N, C-alpha and C positions, 0 to 999 in steps of 0.2 A: 574422417567421415563418421557422423553419428549414426548408430544403428537404430532404425525405426522400422517396426513391422506393421503390416496392415492390421494385424490382430490388435496391436497396441492402440492404433488409431480408433478401432472399433470400441475398445475399452473406454476411450475418452467420451464416446457417445453412448455409453451404457445407459440403458433405461429409456432411450429415445426410440420412437418408432422408426424402422428402417425403410423409408420410402426409396424408390429408385433415385430421387433427387439427392437424398442424403448419401446414398451409396456412391453416386457419381462424385459428389463433393468430397467424400473421404478419399476416393481414388485420386482425385485431382491434388488433394493435399499431399498424398503419398508420393505422387510423381514429381511434384515441385519440391518436395522436401529432401528426397534422396533417391539415388539410383541403386542403393545397396540391396543386398539379398534380404529376403524376408526372414531368414534365420542366420545364425552365425556358426553353424557346424555343417555347412553344405559343401559339396564338391563344386557347385556352380557359384561363382562369386562375381562381384562387380568387375566388368572388363575395364582394364586400365586404358586410358586414351580413347575412350568410347567416342566414336564418330558416327552419328546416326546417318549422315548423308552417304558415307562410304558403305555402310551396311546395306542401305536401301539400294544403292547402285550395284552392289555385289549380288543381292538377291534378284534384282531385275535381270542382270546378266545371266544368272543361273537358269532363268526361265525363258530366255530368248532363243528363238530358232528351234530346230528339232532336238528333242531330248531335253533332259534336265541335268544340271550340274549339282548332283546330290551332295558332293563333297563341300561345295560352297555353302549350301543350305545348312549342313551339319556344323561347319566351322563358325558360322555366324550364330545360329540359334542355340546351339548347345553350350555356347560360351558367353551368353549374356544373361543377366538376371531377368526375372519377370518384368520388372519395372523398365529395364532397358528395351526389352522386346515390345512393350507397349509404346514406347517412343518410336521404335522402328515402324510399327503398324501405323501410327498416326502420320509419320513422315512419308511413308509409302503411299498412303491415300492422298496426301497433299500433293506429292510429286507426280504420281502416276494417274491419280483419279480412279483407282480401283482398290478393292479390298485385298490385302495380302493373304488373308486366310483363304478366300475364295480362289485366288490365283494358284496358291499352293495345292489346294484341293484338286484343281484341274490338272496338276502336273504329277502328283504323287499317288501311290496306291498302298493298300495293305497296312501292315503294322507300322511301317516306317511313316506313312501318312498319319496314322493315329498318334504317334509320338510327337511329330512336328505340330499337329493341330493342338495337342495338349499343351505344348510349350508356349503357344501363342496366347493362351488364356491366363487370366489372373487366377490366383489360388482359389478364391471362393467360386468363381465362374467354372473352373475345372471340376471342383467337387460337385457343384450343382449339376453340371453336365453328366458326370459319371453316375450320380444318383438317378437322374432322369433316364439315362440309357439302361440302367439296371431294372427299371420298372416299365419300360416301353415294350409293347407287344406281349406275346404269350410268355408266361413264366416270369420269374424274378431272379435276378442275380443277388442272392442274399449276401454274398461275400462283399460286394461293393457297399451295401448298406451298413454292414458290420464294420468293415475296415475304416470307413469314413467317420461314422457317427460315434464309434467307441474311442476314437483316437484324437478327435478335435477338441479344442478348448471351447469354453462358452462363447467367447468373442467370435471364434471361427464359425461356430454353428449358427450364430445370429447372422453373420455375413452370408453364409450359404443360403439360409432361409430367405433373406432379402433378395439375393440374386435370383433364386429359383422363381420367385413371384415375378420379378422383372423380366427374366428371360423367357419363361414358359407360361406366364399368366395363369399359373396354378399354385395352389397351396401345397407345400411339401408334406405337411402332416396329413392332409387329406389324401394325397397320392399314396403315402405309406399305409394309411388306414385301408385304402382300397386294394392294396397289393399284398398285404400281410395279414396275419390273424393271430388270435390267442395271446399268450403271454409274450411271445416274441414281438408282436406288434406293440404291446404295452411298454416293453423295455425301450424300443426304438423311439416311441412317442415321448417317454420320459427323458431320454437323451436329447431329443429335439427341443425340449423346453429350455435347454441351456441354463439349467438352474443349479448345477453342481456348486457346492461351496468351494471356493478357490482360495480360501485362507490357508494358513499353515498351522492352525490351532489343533492340538491333539487333546481331547478330553479322555483321560485314562479310564475313568469309571464308565463313560459311555462306550469306549472301545471294548471293554470287557462285556458290557451288556449287548452290544452289537454282535460280538463274536458268539455269545450264548444264544441270541435270537436266531442267528443263521444256523447254528448247530441244531437247535431245537426245531427249526423249520425243515431240516434235511436229515442229517445222519441219525438224529435221536427219535425219529418218528417214522411211521409207515406212510409212504407218500411224501410229497415235498410241497411246502408252502412257498411257491416261487415269489410271491409278493414281498415277503420278508427280505429275500435276496435283492430284489429290485430296490426296495426302500433304502437299504444300506449301500449297495454298490453304485447306484446311480445318483446319489444325493451327497454323500459325505466327501470331504476333501481328501486329497491324496495322502498326506502325512497321517491323517487319522486312520485311513483305511490300511495303510501299511502296518500300523499298530494293531488294528483289528485282525489282520492276517496272522500276526504273531500270536495274539491271544487265542485265535481259532486253533492254531497248531497245538497250543498247550492243552486246550479243552478236548479236542477231538483226536489228537495224535496224528492228524493228517494235514497236508497242505490244502489250502482252500481250492486250488485247481483240481486236485484229486477228488475232492468231494463233489465239485460241480460235475466232473466227468461221471461219477457214480450216480448222482441224483438226477441228471438231466440228459437230454439227447437232442440231436438235430440242431436247428438254427438257434434255439434257446441256449443250449449248451455252448454253441460257438460264440454267441454274443456276450454271454457272461464271462467266458474264458478270455475273450478279447479285451473286455473292460479290465479284468484283473491283470492281464499281462501288460496292458498299456500303462496301468498305474504303477506296476513294479518296474518296468523298463521298456519304454516305448520303442527305442531303436532295436532292442532284441525281438520285440513283437514283429516289427517290419522285416527283420532279418529272417525270422521263421517263415513269414508269409512268402518272401522271395524264394527261400529254399524249397518250400512245398510247391511253388508255382513251376519250378524247373526240374525237380527230382523225378526219376522214373521216366516212363515213355511219354513223350509229348510235353508241351509247355502251355500253361494257362496264361496266355499272353495278356489278357485283360488285367490280371492282377499284377503281372510283371511291369507292364506299361504304367499302370496307375501309380504304383509305389515309386518307380524310378522318376516319373515326371513330378509327382506331388512332393517328394522329399528331397529332390536334388539340391535345393538351396536352403534346406532347413536342417537336416541331421544325417545326411548320407554318409558323412565321415564316421559317425558313430554306428550307423547300420552296418557299414563295412567291417568295423572292428568286431561287432557282435557276431556277424556272420562267420568270420574267421575263427573266433573263439568257440562258437558252437559246432561248426562243421569241419574245421581243419583245412578248409580250402577258401580261396579268396572269392568274393562275389564276382570280381572281374573274370576269373577263370570259369565260373559257372555260366555266366552270360555268354562268354566266348564259345563255350562248348554247346550251348543250347539254342543259339540263334544264328542267323546268317545275313549276309548282304549288308545293305545300308541300314537295315533295322539293327543289326548287331553293332555296326559302327557308331550309330548315334547313342545307343544304350551304353556302350563302353566309354564314350565321351562324358556322358552324364555320371557314370560310375567313377571315372577317374582311375588312375593307376593304383 
């Protein structure tokens, strides 16, 4: 099976305007091309012997009569790729004449429902949904804006932007403008342009200059010139920035993360730290987010669900490795100890042993 990701297909269309028609066309290409996972380091992989009719019948049976067979829902949906779940949704509508998402919404509740509904969405639709929810109503869940926009590739951000317009008939940048302010807003808008250099080129002289510019914009002056940080951290490619971070350590005697913590606060500090951490080691970033969502009293379920759903077939294997390395306990054991019921069961299936 050839590995093809939705992001790769978007790269093929790079530079085109992403109308709802082109988005649907890309997804059709994706579905007809492969049922494989959208990544190659996930715990969720393509189900062998996939039989869409059997899955549809199992889900229909799970919702017949009084009560719901949650075990059947978990066994089907937690063990199929996003592409396979789209096939199931299509076949369910053709066979039953109803929408699978709506039927499950009527049967399930709480965090278990939130996980299941997330699994039924394609990756850009889920990210757009999470961003929309983060800005709906009073207040803003900055964590969702940061986690998504700081970690996605240019192609993924373009896909999210296109889906957001299609699903909500609103412009994502305008919604972010209306819900955030100041330099934090400017960083998010910069990330939304999906303009980061994604080459592997490292300009040694420029890396030294960038490191000096950041140092002089922060540690070496009274107050902080955040625009300099934005210009470097939101635009340069990953390999170049890793060299910048090394040069910065030489110049300042500090890790770039320590300087960001010293120079900034609040959401701005969080978004710059997220960008740096994702550039250094994305699975380690998500491992830390998962750990913080569960440590101490209570659980930040929105973060736990978002990462488990979004990364299950991309890099969950690496996230689990980084989690164990950093915290000395398995992600599986943390989830088991922090959740309960069917919610726990489906998360543990997505986590894998």
